[in-house]
C-alpha positions as CSV (number, residue, x, y, z in Angstrom):
1,Q,108.4,77.7,109.0
2,V,107.0,81.2,108.7
3,Q,108.9,84.3,107.8
4,L,107.6,87.8,108.6
5,V,108.8,91.1,107.3
6,E,107.6,94.4,108.6
7,S,107.6,97.7,106.8
8,G,106.1,101.2,107.1
9,G,107.7,102.7,110.2
10,G,109.1,106.2,110.4
11,L,109.2,109.5,112.3
12,V,105.9,111.4,112.4
13,Q,104.3,114.2,114.4
14,A,101.6,113.6,116.9
15,G,98.1,113.4,115.4
16,V,99.0,112.0,112.0
17,S,98.6,108.5,110.7
18,L,101.0,105.7,109.7
19,R,100.4,102.3,108.2
20,L,102.5,99.3,109.0
21,S,102.6,96.2,106.9
22,C,103.6,92.6,107.6
23,A,104.4,90.3,104.7
24,A,104.2,86.6,105.6
25,S,105.7,83.7,103.7
26,G,106.1,80.1,104.4
27,R,103.6,77.5,105.7
28,F,100.9,79.7,107.2
29,L,98.1,77.6,108.6
30,R,94.5,78.7,108.9
31,T,94.7,78.3,112.7
32,Y,97.3,81.0,112.9
33,T,96.8,84.4,114.6
34,T,98.9,87.3,113.4
35,A,99.6,90.1,115.9
36,W,101.4,93.3,116.4
37,F,103.5,93.9,119.5
38,R,105.5,97.0,120.4
39,Q,108.4,97.6,122.7
40,A,109.5,101.0,123.9
41,P,113.0,101.6,125.4
42,G,113.2,100.1,128.9
43,K,109.7,98.6,128.7
44,E,108.4,95.1,128.2
45,R,107.1,94.0,124.8
46,E,103.4,94.9,124.7
47,F,100.5,93.4,122.8
48,V,98.9,95.9,120.5
49,A,96.5,94.1,118.1
50,A,95.8,90.7,116.6
51,I,93.7,89.2,113.8
52,N,92.8,85.6,113.0
53,W,93.6,84.0,109.7
54,S,90.1,84.7,108.1
55,G,90.1,88.3,109.3
56,T,86.8,87.8,111.1
57,R,88.1,88.5,114.6
58,T,90.3,91.3,115.8
59,Y,91.7,92.2,119.2
60,Y,93.2,95.4,120.6
61,V,94.8,96.6,123.7
62,D,92.7,99.3,125.3
63,S,95.2,102.1,124.7
64,V,94.8,101.8,120.9
65,K,91.1,101.0,120.6
66,G,89.4,103.5,118.3
67,R,92.8,104.7,116.8
68,F,94.4,101.6,115.4
69,A,92.9,99.1,113.0
70,I,94.4,95.7,112.0
71,S,93.4,94.1,108.8
72,S,94.5,91.2,106.6
73,D,94.8,90.5,102.9
74,N,95.2,86.7,102.4
75,A,95.6,87.0,98.7
76,K,98.8,89.1,99.4
77,N,99.7,87.3,102.6
78,T,99.8,90.6,104.3
79,V,98.6,92.0,107.7
80,S,98.4,95.7,108.1
81,L,98.1,98.0,111.1
82,Q,96.6,101.4,110.4
83,M,97.6,103.8,113.1
84,N,95.6,107.0,113.4
85,S,95.9,109.9,115.8
86,L,99.3,108.9,116.9
87,K,100.6,110.0,120.2
88,P,104.2,110.3,121.5
89,E,103.5,107.3,123.8
90,D,103.0,105.1,120.7
91,T,106.7,105.5,120.1
92,A,108.3,102.0,120.0
93,V,109.7,99.3,117.8
94,Y,106.7,97.5,116.3
95,Y,106.9,93.7,115.7
96,C,104.7,91.4,113.7
97,A,104.3,88.0,115.1
98,A,102.4,84.8,114.5
99,V,101.2,81.9,116.6
100,N,99.2,78.8,116.1
101,G,96.0,79.5,118.0
102,Y,95.5,82.7,119.9
103,S,97.4,84.6,122.6
104,E,98.2,88.1,123.8
105,S,101.4,87.0,125.5
106,Y,104.5,87.6,123.5
107,S,106.1,84.5,125.0
108,S,103.6,82.3,123.2
109,Y,104.4,83.5,119.7
110,D,106.7,81.3,117.6
111,Y,107.5,83.6,114.6
112,W,108.7,87.2,114.7
113,G,109.6,89.9,112.2
114,Q,112.7,92.0,112.6
115,G,110.7,95.0,113.8
116,T,110.1,98.5,112.5
117,Q,110.7,101.8,114.4
118,V,107.8,104.2,114.9
119,T,108.7,107.5,116.5
120,V,106.0,110.1,117.3
121,S,107.2,113.6,118.1
122,S,105.1,116.0,120.1
């Protein structure tokens, strides 16, 4: 079993930065991918970014490329999402998730955190 706990959300103005963290515990295999998803009110859960266990591969949805950066610290069992130049359309609940292998589909992910709210005002 894997447990994930997110932190770092909040209310910010457009253009500023925010950093989300995901602390993982439990039996985390080297074949796992950790991802960030987000869900805005009335919308489907959307893939944002992902990183493999070793941190050597990262993936992003087009809308955040160049603004968001995902990173991992295996010594601390933490995956972070640095979000720069935030826009109102980034407003959503952000979830950390893990899957054995790789996927950008939320239905493939086995483990989820509770989510953290990010609100970007214009």
